MDTraj code that builds the backbone (N, CA, C; nanometers):
import mdtraj as md
import numpy as np

residues = "MET LEU GLY ASP LEU THR VAL ASP PRO ALA SER ARG ARG ALA ARG ARG GLY GLU ALA GLU VAL GLU LEU THR ALA LYS GLU PHE ALA VAL LEU GLU HIS LEU ALA ALA ASN ALA GLY GLN VAL VAL SER LYS ALA GLN ILE ILE GLU HIS VAL TRP ASP PHE ALA TYR ASP GLY ASP PRO ASN ILE VAL GLU VAL TYR VAL SER ALA LEU ARG ARG LYS ILE ASP ALA PRO PHE GLY ARG ARG SER ILE VAL THR VAL ARG GLY ALA GLY TYR ARG LEU ALA ALA ASP GLY GLY ARG ARG".split()
xyz = np.array([
    [6.9098, 9.8576, 8.4715],
    [7.0331, 9.7826, 8.4893],
    [7.1438, 9.8518, 8.4101],
    [7.2551, 9.8700, 8.4751],
    [7.3697, 9.9377, 8.4157],
    [7.4865, 9.8397, 8.4176],
    [7.5011, 9.7628, 8.3109],
    [7.5989, 9.6549, 8.3129],
    [7.5541, 9.5555, 8.4185],
    [7.6409, 9.5232, 8.5129],
    [7.6024, 9.4317, 8.6208],
    [7.5561, 9.5057, 8.7467],
    [7.5376, 9.6373, 8.7347],
    [7.4884, 9.7184, 8.8467],
    [7.3377, 9.7359, 8.8333],
    [7.2653, 9.6942, 8.9359],
    [7.1202, 9.7078, 8.9379],
    [7.0812, 9.7999, 9.0522],
    [6.9997, 9.8992, 9.0197],
    [6.9481, 9.9922, 9.1205],
    [6.7966, 9.9795, 9.1149],
    [6.7370, 9.9289, 9.2224],
    [6.5930, 9.9046, 9.2252],
    [6.5253, 10.0018, 9.3215],
    [6.4650, 10.1093, 9.2682],
    [6.4008, 10.2085, 9.3551],
    [6.2842, 10.1516, 9.4355],
    [6.2135, 10.0542, 9.3804],
    [6.0978, 9.9984, 9.4505],
    [6.1385, 9.9289, 9.5805],
    [6.2461, 9.8508, 9.5743],
    [6.2910, 9.7796, 9.6950],
    [6.4015, 9.8553, 9.7681],
    [6.4488, 9.9651, 9.7068],
    [6.5594, 10.0453, 9.7618],
    [6.6824, 9.9588, 9.7838],
    [6.7121, 9.8751, 9.6820],
    [6.8292, 9.7874, 9.6881],
    [6.9194, 9.8098, 9.5682],
    [7.0471, 9.7886, 9.5928],
    [7.1466, 9.7954, 9.4855],
    [7.2223, 9.6632, 9.4845],
    [7.2515, 9.6161, 9.3633],
    [7.3263, 9.4913, 9.3477],
    [7.4357, 9.5121, 9.2449],
    [7.5452, 9.4434, 9.2664],
    [7.6527, 9.4382, 9.1677],
    [7.6640, 9.2899, 9.1345],
    [7.6113, 9.2521, 9.0179],
    [7.6035, 9.1100, 8.9843],
    [7.5062, 9.0439, 9.0798],
    [7.5491, 8.9388, 9.1446],
    [7.4653, 8.8673, 9.2411],
    [7.4806, 8.9210, 9.3828],
    [7.5764, 9.0108, 9.4027],
    [7.6062, 9.0604, 9.5374],
    [7.5222, 9.1839, 9.5702],
    [7.4488, 9.1762, 9.6804],
    [7.3762, 9.2941, 9.7263],
    [7.4755, 9.3887, 9.7924],
    [7.4599, 9.5183, 9.7644],
    [7.5483, 9.6205, 9.8203],
    [7.4686, 9.6979, 9.9241],
    [7.5167, 9.6957, 10.0471],
    [7.4492, 9.7662, 10.1562],
    [7.4783, 9.9151, 10.1471],
    [7.3715, 9.9944, 10.1367],
    [7.3849, 10.1394, 10.1278],
    [7.2961, 10.2067, 10.2307],
    [7.3420, 10.3224, 10.2784],
    [7.2565, 10.4033, 10.3648],
    [7.1472, 10.4657, 10.2774],
    [7.0467, 10.5244, 10.3403],
    [6.9376, 10.5867, 10.2656],
    [6.9894, 10.6992, 10.1750],
    [7.0790, 10.7812, 10.2249],
    [7.1331, 10.8917, 10.1449],
    [7.2209, 10.8393, 10.0317],
    [7.3040, 10.7382, 10.0602],
    [7.3868, 10.6797, 9.9551],
    [7.2988, 10.6243, 9.8431],
    [7.1920, 10.5548, 9.8821],
    [7.1026, 10.4999, 9.7806],
    [7.0382, 10.6116, 9.6996],
    [6.9962, 10.7183, 9.7659],
    [6.9320, 10.8297, 9.6963],
    [7.0268, 10.8944, 9.5953],
    [7.1537, 10.9096, 9.6322],
    [7.2518, 10.9659, 9.5390],
    [7.2695, 10.8707, 9.4207],
    [7.2868, 10.7421, 9.4490],
    [7.3037, 10.6431, 9.3423],
    [7.1807, 10.6371, 9.2523],
    [7.0637, 10.6400, 9.3113],
    [6.9390, 10.6347, 9.2349],
    [6.9306, 10.7537, 9.1380],
    [6.9684, 10.8720, 9.1856],
    [6.9630, 10.9912, 9.0995],
    [7.0649, 10.9801, 8.9863],
    [7.1850, 10.9331, 9.0182],
    [7.2851, 10.9143, 8.9133],
    [7.2386, 10.8093, 8.8125],
    [7.1781, 10.7017, 8.8618],
    [7.1311, 10.5945, 8.7737],
    [7.0188, 10.6422, 8.6826],
    [6.9298, 10.7255, 8.7352],
    [6.8190, 10.7784, 8.6553],
    [6.8698, 10.8676, 8.5428],
    [6.9915, 10.9198, 8.5607],
    [7.0526, 11.0073, 8.4605],
    [7.1806, 10.9457, 8.4044],
    [7.1863, 10.8135, 8.3996],
    [7.3067, 10.7421, 8.3557],
    [7.3551, 10.7938, 8.2213],
    [7.4863, 10.8142, 8.2139],
    [7.5476, 10.8642, 8.0921],
    [7.5480, 11.0146, 8.0806],
    [7.4757, 11.0822, 8.1689],
    [7.4684, 11.2286, 8.1670],
    [7.5412, 11.2860, 8.2886],
    [7.5929, 11.4067, 8.2726],
    [7.6578, 11.4738, 8.3846],
    [7.5504, 11.5310, 8.4763],
    [7.5654, 11.5024, 8.6058],
    [7.4735, 11.5542, 8.7076],
    [7.5558, 11.6429, 8.8011],
    [7.5128, 11.7668, 8.8189],
    [7.5879, 11.8607, 8.9030],
    [7.5642, 11.8319, 9.0511],
    [7.6559, 11.8844, 9.1330],
    [7.6379, 11.8733, 9.2786],
    [7.5059, 11.9361, 9.3197],
    [7.4741, 12.0511, 9.2602],
    [7.3495, 12.1210, 9.2950],
    [7.2275, 12.0348, 9.2636],
    [7.2295, 11.9649, 9.1518],
    [7.1175, 11.8771, 9.1165],
    [7.1053, 11.7621, 9.2157],
    [7.2186, 11.7063, 9.2556],
    [7.2169, 11.5961, 9.3527],
    [7.1637, 11.6461, 9.4862],
    [7.2122, 11.7617, 9.5315],
    [7.1656, 11.8176, 9.6590],
    [7.0151, 11.8416, 9.6534],
    [6.9676, 11.9010, 9.5444],
    [6.8250, 11.9302, 9.5315],
    [6.7409, 11.8022, 9.5346],
    [6.7912, 11.6956, 9.4723],
    [6.7168, 11.5700, 9.4672],
    [6.7231, 11.4933, 9.6003],
    [6.8424, 11.4864, 9.6576],
    [6.8635, 11.4016, 9.7761],
    [6.8287, 11.4732, 9.9058],
    [6.8648, 11.5983, 9.9176],
    [6.8335, 11.6742, 10.0378],
    [6.7105, 11.7562, 10.0042],
    [6.7234, 11.8814, 9.9757],
    [6.6144, 11.9605, 9.9193],
    [6.6692, 12.0963, 9.8819],
    [6.5875, 12.1743, 9.8157],
    [6.6324, 12.3037, 9.7655],
    [6.6757, 12.3971, 9.8771],
    [6.6294, 12.3739, 9.9994],
    [6.6616, 12.4624, 10.1104],
    [6.7907, 12.4236, 10.1828],
    [6.8574, 12.3152, 10.1378],
    [6.9818, 12.2722, 10.2013],
    [7.0842, 12.3845, 10.1911],
    [7.1386, 12.4263, 10.3048],
    [7.2364, 12.5350, 10.3016],
    [7.3686, 12.4943, 10.3649],
    [7.3902, 12.3645, 10.3741],
    [7.5163, 12.3140, 10.4278],
    [7.6248, 12.3155, 10.3218],
    [7.7323, 12.2460, 10.3484],
    [7.8476, 12.2398, 10.2596],
    [7.8157, 12.1537, 10.1373],
    [7.8257, 12.2096, 10.0160],
    [7.7980, 12.1300, 9.8957],
    [7.8972, 12.0154, 9.8764],
    [8.0091, 12.0193, 9.9486],
    [8.1061, 11.9107, 9.9380],
    [8.0551, 11.7818, 10.0025],
    [7.9391, 11.7870, 10.0661],
    [7.8782, 11.6660, 10.1210],
    [7.8565, 11.5642, 10.0094],
    [7.8319, 11.6128, 9.8891],
    [7.8117, 11.5233, 9.7743],
    [7.9375, 11.4406, 9.7512],
    [8.0548, 11.5040, 9.7625],
    [8.1813, 11.4319, 9.7442],
    [8.1954, 11.3189, 9.8449],
    [8.1506, 11.3425, 9.9665],
    [8.1578, 11.2409, 10.0710],
    [8.0742, 11.1187, 10.0312],
    [7.9538, 11.1431, 9.9827],
    [7.8660, 11.0328, 9.9448],
    [7.9126, 10.9628, 9.8178],
    [7.9642, 11.0380, 9.7228],
    [8.0168, 10.9758, 9.6009],
    [8.1367, 10.8881, 9.6353],
    [8.2215, 10.9362, 9.7246],
    [8.3371, 10.8578, 9.7684],
    [8.2923, 10.7274, 9.8346],
    [8.1911, 10.7361, 9.9209],
    [8.1386, 10.6156, 9.9871],
    [8.0815, 10.5189, 9.8842],
    [8.0095, 10.5712, 9.7854],
    [7.9543, 10.4846, 9.6809],
    [8.0653, 10.4153, 9.6023],
    [8.1700, 10.4892, 9.5710],
    [8.2823, 10.4278, 9.4982],
    [8.3436, 10.3146, 9.5790],
    [8.3550, 10.3326, 9.7103],
    [8.4103, 10.2268, 9.7966],
    [8.3199, 10.1042, 9.8010],
    [8.1896, 10.1249, 9.7855],
    [8.0947, 10.0153, 9.7997],
    [8.0553, 9.9484, 9.6676],
    [8.0344, 10.0285, 9.5621],
    [7.9846, 9.9685, 9.4374],
    [8.0923, 9.9513, 9.3306],
    [8.2078, 10.0140, 9.3491],
    [8.3128, 10.0052, 9.2479],
    [8.4349, 9.9265, 9.2948],
    [8.5016, 9.9758, 9.3983],
    [8.6302, 9.9194, 9.4406],
    [8.6281, 9.7673, 9.4612],
    [8.5294, 9.7126, 9.5340],
    [8.5330, 9.5677, 9.5578],
    [8.5132, 9.4841, 9.4305],
    [8.4636, 9.5475, 9.3246],
    [8.4282, 9.4744, 9.2030],
    [8.5172, 9.5119, 9.0841],
    [8.6209, 9.5919, 9.1095],
    [8.7118, 9.6314, 9.0031],
    [8.6463, 9.7171, 8.8961],
    [8.5555, 9.8017, 8.9375],
    [8.4830, 9.8877, 8.8433],
    [8.5168, 10.0345, 8.8680],
    [8.4797, 10.1154, 8.7718],
    [8.4915, 10.2615, 8.7855],
    [8.3681, 10.3197, 8.7183],
    [8.2569, 10.3115, 8.7891],
    [8.1309, 10.3519, 8.7272],
    [8.0949, 10.4985, 8.7496],
    [8.1413, 10.5580, 8.8585],
    [8.1108, 10.6987, 8.8850],
    [8.2332, 10.7815, 8.8479],
    [8.2154, 10.8640, 8.7463],
    [8.3247, 10.9447, 8.6934],
    [8.3044, 11.0899, 8.7360],
    [8.4119, 11.1538, 8.7825],
    [8.4071, 11.2961, 8.8139],
    [8.4333, 11.3736, 8.6854],
    [8.3454, 11.4670, 8.6551],
    [8.3626, 11.5543, 8.5393],
    [8.4001, 11.6907, 8.5964],
    [8.5281, 11.7227, 8.5889],
    [8.5796, 11.8454, 8.6522],
    [8.4984, 11.9684, 8.6163],
    [8.4589, 12.0402, 8.7198],
    [8.3866, 12.1644, 8.7020],
    [8.2396, 12.1480, 8.6655],
    [8.1942, 12.0220, 8.6519],
    [8.0557, 12.0013, 8.6093],
    [7.9769, 11.9113, 8.7048],
    [8.0369, 11.8042, 8.7530],
    [7.9649, 11.7137, 8.8426],
    [8.0107, 11.5706, 8.8267],
    [7.9147, 11.4791, 8.8222],
    [7.9440, 11.3358, 8.8175],
    [7.8607, 11.2698, 8.7097],
    [7.9143, 11.1605, 8.6557],
    [7.8423, 11.0823, 8.5560],
    [7.8546, 10.9356, 8.5926],
    [7.7400, 10.8669, 8.5934],
    [7.7396, 10.7229, 8.6149],
    [7.7460, 10.6576, 8.4775],
    [7.8464, 10.5750, 8.4567],
    [7.8648, 10.5083, 8.3274],
    [7.7439, 10.4217, 8.2962],
    [7.6908, 10.4365, 8.1776],
    [7.5716, 10.3617, 8.1363],
    [7.5968, 10.2111, 8.1356],
    [7.7247, 10.1696, 8.1233],
    [7.7553, 10.0266, 8.1234],
    [7.7959, 9.9768, 8.2624],
    [7.7764, 10.0605, 8.3631],
    [7.8107, 10.0216, 8.4998],
    [7.9585, 10.0227, 8.5304],
    [8.0390, 10.0799, 8.4436],
    [8.1835, 10.0907, 8.4688],
    [8.2608, 9.9671, 8.4309],
    [8.2130, 9.8927, 8.3333],
    [8.2851, 9.7723, 8.2884],
    [8.4250, 9.8079, 8.2450],
    [8.5181, 9.7184, 8.2755],
    [8.6569, 9.7399, 8.2332],
    [8.6932, 9.6395, 8.1302],
])
top = md.Topology()
chain = top.add_chain()
for i, resn in enumerate(residues, 1):
    res = top.add_residue(resn, chain, resSeq=i)
    for name in ("N", "CA", "C"):
        top.add_atom(name, md.element.get_by_symbol(name[0]), res)
traj = md.Trajectory(xyz[None], top)
């Protein structure tokens, strides 16, 4: 649990407080990886390797697309800012779930 953000790998569900957040399989996988490394910077390459696989040779900016979707779903409706972009390094999920 990260503040009021819950990521449950067993049920593949995410909740913000009492509200369940509907995520696609890839969105959940990105969130799950960020949550497992909460408070730490995770690079695009690490996310691609975890969510897709080491042989993925598409556009690495696909990560930005999924992070943007996650921000729209788990942050914006709840007035949070839990996924932070660390310029030149990757992304960090706030250990407190982005409390303001």
